[in-house]
C-alpha positions as CSV (number, residue, x, y, z in Angstrom):
1,M,-2.6,-2.2,24.0
2,I,-4.4,0.7,22.8
3,K,-1.3,2.9,23.0
4,A,0.4,0.5,20.6
5,F,-2.4,0.9,18.1
6,K,-2.3,4.7,18.4
7,N,1.1,4.8,17.2
8,S,3.1,3.6,14.1
9,S,5.0,0.7,15.8
10,A,5.6,-2.9,15.3
11,A,3.9,-3.6,18.6
12,Q,0.5,-3.9,17.0
13,F,1.5,-6.4,14.3
14,L,2.9,-8.5,17.2
15,I,-0.3,-8.3,19.1
16,I,-2.5,-9.2,15.7
17,A,0.1,-12.0,15.2
18,I,-0.2,-13.3,18.6
19,T,-4.1,-13.1,18.4
20,V,-4.2,-15.1,15.1
21,V,-1.9,-17.7,16.4
22,V,-3.9,-18.3,19.5
23,L,-7.1,-18.4,17.8
24,W,-6.2,-20.4,14.6
25,S,-3.4,-22.6,15.6
26,K,-5.8,-25.5,16.9
27,A,-7.8,-25.4,13.5
28,F,-4.7,-27.0,11.9
29,F,-4.3,-29.6,14.3
30,V,-7.8,-30.7,14.6
31,P,-9.6,-30.1,11.4
32,I,-12.8,-28.3,11.2
33,A,-15.4,-29.5,8.7
34,M,-17.2,-27.1,6.4
35,T,-20.8,-27.1,7.2
36,P,-23.3,-27.8,4.2
37,T,-25.3,-24.6,3.6
38,R,-29.0,-24.8,4.5
39,Y,-29.8,-22.1,1.9
40,F,-29.5,-21.4,-1.7
41,S,-25.7,-20.4,-1.8
42,P,-24.1,-21.2,-5.3
43,I,-20.9,-19.5,-4.6
44,Y,-20.3,-21.1,-1.3
45,S,-21.6,-24.5,-2.6
46,L,-18.8,-24.4,-5.3
47,F,-16.1,-23.9,-2.5
48,Y,-17.7,-26.6,-0.3
49,N,-17.8,-29.1,-3.3
50,L,-14.0,-28.5,-3.9
51,L,-12.9,-28.3,-0.1
52,A,-15.2,-30.2,2.1
53,T,-12.8,-33.3,1.9
54,M,-9.6,-31.0,2.8
55,P,-10.5,-29.2,6.0
56,R,-7.0,-28.1,6.6
57,L,-6.9,-26.5,3.3
58,A,-9.9,-24.9,3.8
59,S,-9.0,-23.5,7.0
60,S,-5.8,-22.1,5.5
61,I,-7.9,-20.3,2.8
62,A,-10.4,-19.0,5.4
63,L,-7.5,-17.5,7.5
64,F,-6.0,-15.8,4.6
65,M,-9.6,-14.6,3.5
66,I,-10.2,-12.9,7.0
67,L,-6.6,-11.4,7.2
68,A,-7.4,-9.9,3.5
69,Q,-10.7,-8.6,4.4
70,S,-9.5,-7.0,7.6
71,L,-6.5,-5.5,6.1
72,W,-8.9,-4.0,3.3
73,L,-11.4,-2.7,5.8
74,N,-8.6,-1.1,7.5
75,I,-7.3,0.5,4.4
76,I,-10.6,1.8,3.2
77,L,-11.4,3.4,6.7
78,T,-7.7,4.9,6.9
79,N,-8.2,6.2,3.3
80,N,-11.7,7.9,4.1
81,K,-10.0,9.3,7.3
82,M,-12.4,7.2,9.5
83,T,-9.8,6.0,11.6
84,K,-6.1,7.0,12.5
85,A,-3.5,6.8,10.2
86,H,-1.1,3.7,10.6
87,S,-3.4,2.1,13.1
88,F,-4.4,-1.3,12.6
89,L,-7.1,-1.8,15.4
90,P,-10.0,-2.2,13.0
91,M,-8.0,-5.1,11.5
92,L,-7.6,-6.6,15.0
93,L,-11.3,-6.3,16.0
94,Y,-12.5,-7.6,12.7
95,I,-10.3,-10.8,12.9
96,A,-11.3,-11.2,16.6
97,L,-15.1,-11.1,16.0
98,M,-14.9,-13.2,12.6
99,S,-12.7,-15.9,14.8
100,W,-15.0,-15.7,17.9
101,H,-15.9,-19.3,17.9
102,H,-13.9,-22.5,17.1
103,D,-16.4,-23.5,14.5
104,M,-15.7,-20.3,12.5
105,L,-12.3,-21.3,11.7
106,T,-13.1,-22.5,8.4
107,I,-14.8,-21.2,5.0
108,S,-18.4,-20.1,5.8
109,P,-21.2,-18.5,3.5
110,L,-21.1,-15.3,5.5
111,M,-17.1,-15.2,5.4
112,L,-17.4,-15.2,1.4
113,A,-20.5,-12.6,1.8
114,N,-18.0,-10.2,3.5
115,F,-15.6,-9.8,0.6
116,F,-18.8,-8.0,-1.3
117,L,-20.1,-6.2,1.6
118,I,-16.6,-4.5,2.1
119,A,-16.6,-3.9,-1.8
120,A,-20.1,-2.5,-1.7
121,S,-19.0,-0.1,1.4
122,T,-16.1,1.2,-0.8
123,Q,-18.8,2.4,-3.5
124,L,-21.1,3.8,-0.9
125,L,-18.7,5.8,1.4
126,S,-18.6,9.4,0.6
127,D,-15.5,10.9,-1.3
128,G,-16.0,14.2,-0.2
129,T,-19.2,14.9,-1.9
130,T,-22.9,14.4,-0.7
131,H,-23.9,12.7,-3.9
132,L,-24.0,9.2,-4.9
133,G,-23.3,8.7,-8.7
134,P,-25.0,6.1,-10.8
135,E,-21.9,4.0,-11.4
136,R,-21.2,3.6,-7.6
137,N,-25.0,3.2,-7.2
138,F,-25.0,0.3,-9.6
139,N,-21.8,-1.3,-8.2
140,A,-22.9,-1.3,-4.7
141,A,-26.2,-2.8,-5.7
142,F,-24.2,-5.5,-7.6
143,F,-22.0,-6.5,-4.9
144,L,-24.8,-6.9,-2.4
145,S,-26.7,-9.1,-5.1
146,M,-23.4,-11.2,-5.1
147,M,-23.7,-11.4,-1.2
148,V,-27.0,-13.2,-1.7
149,L,-25.3,-15.7,-4.0
150,C,-22.9,-16.4,-1.0
151,C,-25.6,-16.7,1.6
152,L,-29.2,-16.2,1.0
153,P,-30.0,-14.8,4.3
154,T,-27.9,-11.8,3.6
155,L,-30.9,-10.6,1.3
156,Y,-31.7,-8.4,4.4
157,Y,-29.0,-6.2,3.6
158,I,-31.3,-4.7,0.9
159,I,-32.9,-2.8,4.0
160,P,-29.7,-0.8,4.9
161,F,-29.0,-0.3,1.1
162,I,-32.5,1.4,0.9
163,F,-31.7,3.6,3.7
164,V,-28.5,4.8,1.8
165,Y,-30.9,6.4,-0.6
166,V,-32.3,8.5,2.4
167,V,-28.6,9.3,3.6
168,Y,-27.8,10.6,0.2
169,K,-31.2,12.2,-0.6
170,L,-31.5,10.1,-3.7
171,Y,-35.5,10.3,-4.4
172,R,-35.6,10.4,-8.1
173,W,-37.0,7.2,-10.0
174,R,-33.5,7.0,-12.1
175,N,-31.8,6.4,-8.9
176,Y,-33.9,3.3,-7.8
177,A,-33.8,2.1,-11.4
178,V,-30.0,2.0,-11.2
179,G,-30.1,0.0,-8.0
180,I,-32.7,-2.5,-9.4
181,L,-30.5,-3.1,-12.5
182,G,-27.4,-3.7,-10.1
183,L,-29.4,-6.0,-8.0
184,I,-30.8,-8.3,-10.7
185,A,-27.5,-8.2,-12.9
186,P,-25.7,-11.4,-11.1
187,F,-28.9,-13.1,-11.3
188,I,-29.2,-12.6,-15.0
189,V,-25.8,-14.4,-15.2
190,L,-26.9,-17.0,-12.7
191,V,-30.0,-17.7,-14.9
192,T,-28.3,-17.9,-18.1
193,Y,-25.6,-20.1,-16.6
194,A,-28.4,-22.5,-15.3
195,F,-30.0,-22.5,-18.6
196,L,-27.1,-23.4,-20.6
197,T,-26.3,-26.4,-18.1
198,D,-30.1,-27.4,-17.7
199,K,-30.3,-26.4,-14.0
200,L,-32.7,-23.5,-14.6
201,Q,-35.7,-25.3,-13.1
202,Y,-33.9,-26.7,-10.1
203,Y,-32.4,-23.3,-9.0
204,I,-35.9,-21.8,-9.4
205,I,-37.4,-24.7,-7.3
206,L,-34.6,-24.0,-4.7
207,L,-34.9,-20.2,-4.5
208,Q,-38.6,-20.4,-4.1
209,H,-38.4,-22.7,-1.3
210,D,-35.7,-20.8,0.6
211,I,-37.2,-17.2,0.0
212,S,-40.7,-18.3,1.1
213,W,-39.4,-20.4,4.1
214,F,-36.1,-19.1,5.9
215,N,-35.8,-22.1,8.3
216,L,-34.4,-20.4,11.4
217,Q,-31.5,-22.3,12.8
218,N,-31.8,-24.3,16.0
219,P,-30.1,-23.0,18.9
220,H,-26.8,-24.6,19.5
221,F,-24.5,-23.3,22.5
222,S,-23.0,-24.3,25.7
223,F,-24.2,-22.7,28.7
224,L,-20.5,-22.4,30.1
225,T,-19.9,-19.9,27.2
226,L,-22.7,-17.6,28.2
227,F,-20.3,-15.5,30.7
228,P,-17.7,-14.8,28.2
229,V,-20.4,-14.4,25.4
230,G,-22.4,-12.0,27.8
231,I,-19.2,-9.7,28.6
232,L,-18.6,-9.4,24.7
233,L,-22.1,-8.7,23.8
234,L,-22.5,-6.2,26.7
235,I,-19.2,-4.3,25.2
236,V,-20.6,-4.4,21.5
237,L,-23.9,-3.1,22.8
238,V,-22.3,-0.2,24.8
239,A,-20.2,0.7,21.6
240,V,-23.2,0.8,19.5
241,V,-25.1,3.1,21.9
242,F,-21.9,5.3,21.8
243,Q,-21.9,5.4,18.1
244,L,-25.7,6.3,17.9
245,S,-25.3,9.1,20.4
246,T,-22.3,10.6,18.1
247,M,-23.7,9.8,14.8
248,G,-24.3,13.8,14.4
249,D,-20.7,14.8,15.1
250,G,-18.3,15.9,12.4
251,T,-18.7,17.1,9.1
252,T,-21.4,16.3,6.5
253,N,-19.1,14.0,4.9
254,Q,-18.1,12.2,8.1
255,R,-21.7,11.9,9.2
256,I,-22.5,10.0,5.9
257,N,-19.8,7.7,6.2
258,N,-20.7,6.9,9.8
259,S,-24.1,6.2,8.7
260,I,-22.9,3.8,5.9
261,L,-20.8,1.9,8.2
262,S,-23.4,1.6,11.0
263,L,-26.3,0.8,8.7
264,P,-25.3,-2.9,8.1
265,L,-25.9,-3.5,11.7
266,L,-29.8,-3.5,10.9
267,A,-29.4,-6.6,8.7
268,A,-26.8,-8.2,11.0
269,I,-29.2,-8.3,13.9
270,I,-31.7,-10.0,11.7
271,L,-29.1,-12.4,10.5
272,I,-28.2,-13.4,14.2
273,F,-31.3,-15.5,14.2
274,Y,-30.3,-17.4,11.2
275,S,-27.1,-18.8,12.8
276,Q,-27.0,-21.8,14.8
277,H,-24.7,-20.2,17.3
278,K,-26.9,-18.6,20.1
279,P,-27.7,-16.0,21.9
280,V,-25.6,-14.1,19.1
281,D,-23.3,-14.9,16.3
282,F,-20.6,-12.2,16.3
283,Q,-19.4,-12.8,12.8
284,T,-22.6,-10.8,11.5
285,L,-21.3,-7.9,13.8
286,A,-17.6,-8.0,12.7
287,F,-17.8,-5.6,9.7
288,S,-19.6,-2.6,11.8
289,F,-18.0,-3.5,15.0
290,A,-14.3,-3.1,13.6
291,Y,-15.3,0.7,12.9
292,I,-17.5,1.4,15.7
293,G,-15.5,-0.6,18.4
294,T,-12.4,1.4,17.0
295,R,-14.2,4.7,17.8
296,F,-15.4,3.6,21.2
297,L,-12.0,2.3,22.4
298,W,-10.5,5.7,21.0
299,V,-12.7,8.0,23.2
300,E,-10.3,10.4,25.3
301,R,-11.2,9.2,28.9
302,K,-9.9,10.7,32.2
303,R,-9.3,7.2,33.4
304,K,-7.1,5.9,30.3
305,W,-6.9,2.6,31.6
306,I,-10.6,1.7,30.8
307,S,-9.9,1.4,27.0
308,E,-7.0,-1.1,27.9
309,V,-9.2,-3.1,29.9
310,L,-12.3,-3.0,27.3
311,L,-10.0,-4.3,24.7
312,F,-8.4,-7.0,27.0
313,L,-12.0,-8.0,27.9
314,I,-12.7,-8.3,24.0
315,L,-9.7,-10.5,23.4
316,A,-9.9,-12.4,26.5
317,S,-13.7,-13.3,26.1
318,I,-13.1,-14.7,22.6
319,I,-10.2,-16.8,23.7
320,L,-12.2,-18.1,26.5
321,I,-15.1,-18.9,24.2
322,H,-12.8,-20.7,22.1
323,L,-11.4,-22.8,25.3
324,L,-14.8,-23.6,26.0
325,S,-16.1,-24.5,22.8
326,N,-13.6,-27.3,21.7
């Protein structure tokens, strides 16, 4: 399979198509209900109010969203020369991790938030320079703030955003001022809307409650799934260790982009504790692993079958989790 993704061939699209059919087909025969959010998430609430009674339509839209996000991310990585041209392995890994559990086959707050996470990354990735302009700084902060309106716990993505200032060596107060303006801009629009619709006090109460008390989700998992989850988690951890050990490789531009694509893991690890799926919710890792996993699988090894086995284990573990979680 790895060979197919290293060459420009129809085989990689066939593998992606088969993976999508295997993981998503049952969602259209056994509808999966959207889950009410436990946090202040006005954008997700809009989708929930419209589609909660139409689970098949919600799953169709969710599948389209994941395909669009994975393709968009793949194009971004290719354009920035972070992956091989004409390869769609990042797309496959993103789809697999976003679809890792049967309950994930519908619209979720994190799925919506990932659109803005990808958009923020397009602004932060180095375009060949070691400077981040004020426009891109503002845009990235704006998109991160939009994430929070999709899923309040994604507020933790501000942590890797702060580290971006270190990566780009942005230490002037103007840089921080632009970032803060970008973060508050969507909330200015929200407050204006809430004021005009007489919901301002209600929104303030919800925000105060959820920000001051993040209710950690209760564990919900089957012990039968621990084996495939453990295999998948082990591969992810090994890939992350590999990424950390090679962060200093390449040009200055490549090192900056390596950091930008890896830093979201800091927030993703925290978000794991806010998911009802334990011990880990792989959706939180999908964005970074699409890149990190691709780099790890592409390592030139003496035994080339190792990468083939690793990719097979990733897909097989996710399929097995699906079978055991139904």
